[in-house]
N, C-alpha and C positions, 0 to 999 in steps of 0.2 A: 359461588366463590367470591369473596370480597377482595378488595385490593391487598389487604394484608396477607391473605392466603396466597394470592398470586405472588407477592414479593417473597414470602417464605419459600414457595415452590421454586421460584427463579434462583434464589440465593442458594438453596440446597443443591440445585442442579449445577449452578456455575462453580461451586466449591467441591463438587464430587470429583474424585480422581479416577482416571481410567487409563490403563496401560495398553497402548497399541502394540499389536505384534509387528514383527519386521515387515511382513507383506502390507500391513495396514499403513505403514509409512512410505513404502516404496511404490505401491500401486498408484497413489496419487502423484508421486513424482513422474511416473511414466505417462500419466494422463497430461500433466502440465507440459512435459517435454513435447508431446504431440501437439498441443495447442501453440507452443512456441514455434514449431517448424511449419505448421499449416497456416498460411496467411489468413484464410477466412476466420479460422478459429482464434488466431491471435488478435485479429481486429475485434472480435467479441470480448474476449477476456481482458484485453488491454484497458478496458474501462476501469477495471479494478486498480490496476497500476495508476492510472491518471487520477482517480479519486484520492489515492494515498499521496500522490504527488502534490495535488492541489492543497490537500489538507496540511501538508508539510509547510507549504508557503504560508497558508492562513495561521497556522499555529505559531510559527516563529514571528510573523508580523505582529500577532497579538501579544506575545510575550515581550517584544521590543517596544510596545506602546503604540504601534500603528493602528489605525482603524481599518478593519477589513471591510471593504464595500460589497464584496460578493465574489462567488465563484460561478464560473460557466463551464459546462461540459459540452463538447461538440461531437457531432456524428462522425468525424474523422478520428476520434479518440484523443484529440488534443484538449486542453483545458486552459483557463485563464483565471488567475486570482487578481482582483484589483484591490489596492489598498492606499491609504493616504497617511500623511503625517510628516515627520522630520525628513529632510532631503539630505541628511548626513550620510556619508558614504558607507560607514560600517553597517548601520541597520539595513540599508538597501542591499548591500552585498550579502549579508547574512540570510536575509529573506530570499534573495534570488538563489543562493546556494542550497537552500533547504529542500527544494523540489525533488531533484533527482535522487538523493540519498534517502528520502523519506520513506518510499516503499520498502527499501532494503532494511532500513532501521526498524521499521514496524515489523518486517519479517523476522528479524532477530528476536525482537520481543515476543512475537508469536511462537517462535521456535523454543524460546526459554519456557513458555507456558506449557507447550506440548511435551518438552522434555521432563517437566515437573508432573505431568499427567493431567493438566487442566485443559483438555480439548474442548469440553462443553463450555467451561468458562471463557475460552477464547472466542467461541462463537457469540456469546452474549456481549463480550467487550467489543467485537467488531460491529455488532449491531448498534451499540451505543455510539461508536465513531461515526457510523453512517448516518445516524439521526442528527449528530452535531453538524455533519457536512450539509445535510439536507436544508437546515435553516439558513445556510449561507448561499444556497443556489439562487441564481438570478435569471435563468432562461428555461423555456419550457422543455427542450430536450434534456437538459441536465435534470430537471425536476422528474421527468418520467423515468430516466435511468436510476435515479436514487430511489423512486418509489418501488421499482421492480427489484432493486437490490435489497432494500429493507424488507419488502414482502417475502423474498427468497430466504434471507437469513433469519427472518422472524419465524418462518415455518420450520426451517431446519433446527433452530435452537429450541423451539417449543414442542414440536410433535414429530419430527423425523425419527426413524429408527436409529438406535445408537451407533450401529456400524456406519451409517450414512453420515452421521454428524461428525464422527471421528475422521472419516475419509475426507469430508469436505474441509475440515479444520486443517488437515495436513495439506490438501490441495491448495487452499488459499495461501498458506505459508510459503509453500514452494513457489507459487506464482508471484508473490511479493519479491521473494528473494531473486529468483531467476528472471523475472519480468523486469526487474529494476536494471539488471545487467543489459538485457536486450534493448530497453529504452535508451540507455546511453549509447549503445552501438548505432541505434537508429539516429540519434542526435549527431554522432560523428559522421554517418553517411550523408545526412541532410546537409550539413555544413560543407562537406567536400563537394557536394553537387551544386553548391552555390546557394542553397536555401538556409533556413534556420538562422538568419541574421538577427532575428528578434528573440532568440533563444536565451534561456538562463545563462549559458556560458558567455554569450555576447553581452548580456546585461552585467555579468561579473567583469568582463574585460573592461567595460566602460567605467565601472565603479573602482576598480582596482588597478587598471592599467597593466594587468597581467593578461596575456593573450588568451583568447577564448579556448584555443586548442589545449592549453595547459589545464584550464578548468574541466574540459571534457575528460583529460587524463586522470584528474583527481576524482571526478565522479566515478570513472571506471574503477579505480583502485578501491574506493569506498564501497561500491556496490559488490565487487568481487569479493572483498574481505568479509562483508556481511553475509554473502552467499555461502562462503566457506565456513564461517562461524555458525551460521544457522544450521547448515547440514550437520556439522559436528554436534550441535546441541540435540539434534533429533536422532542422529544415527551413530553418535559416538560409542554407545554401548555395544552396538552391532560390530562396529570396526575393531574394538578392542577384545571382543569375545573369541 
């Protein structure tokens, strides 16, 4: 099979529509809920939320003309995106703001694709996003995390049974939507306990002179709104039946 045949196969798969049953959308939600409440499981899957978070910083920084120096992922599930360029407050504030909403916004986009029946296409799109993030990784742990993630998604997208692919597409979407909300709750808890003073909320406070607690509230409102909207896109037909 040559590269053209591979591309044709991938394109045909990505554009194929599949309609998930109601259990097909709800069982992944139950699995994600378990991951959210069990600390060890959350620590593992939170890397997905962190990758989306850092990709949000990097994307907005690039769009605003800043130079992204690299992304680092850490074993405690935190991350860091370094960038340089203009020191004007607006670009810095927008770049700082982008992180926490990014997983939720990506989750809404994923939910829209699932609602339209493109579960397979979503897996291929997520694989492309992971590859784009990989080229910006600047530490060994982050590189290993990304290689594992790309390998897993690559196998799922290319050769996993269709029910598995649909289930994982829904699970990742639920994780992005609900994990984004939990990440904001963690941010608030960290700041209340005296930590997190180098957080995105505090960076926004320095750039805008609006208190960090206000920005935490904005993050919470945005992520909850996205979670509700994403759930409606995936389950709206079930609710209205």
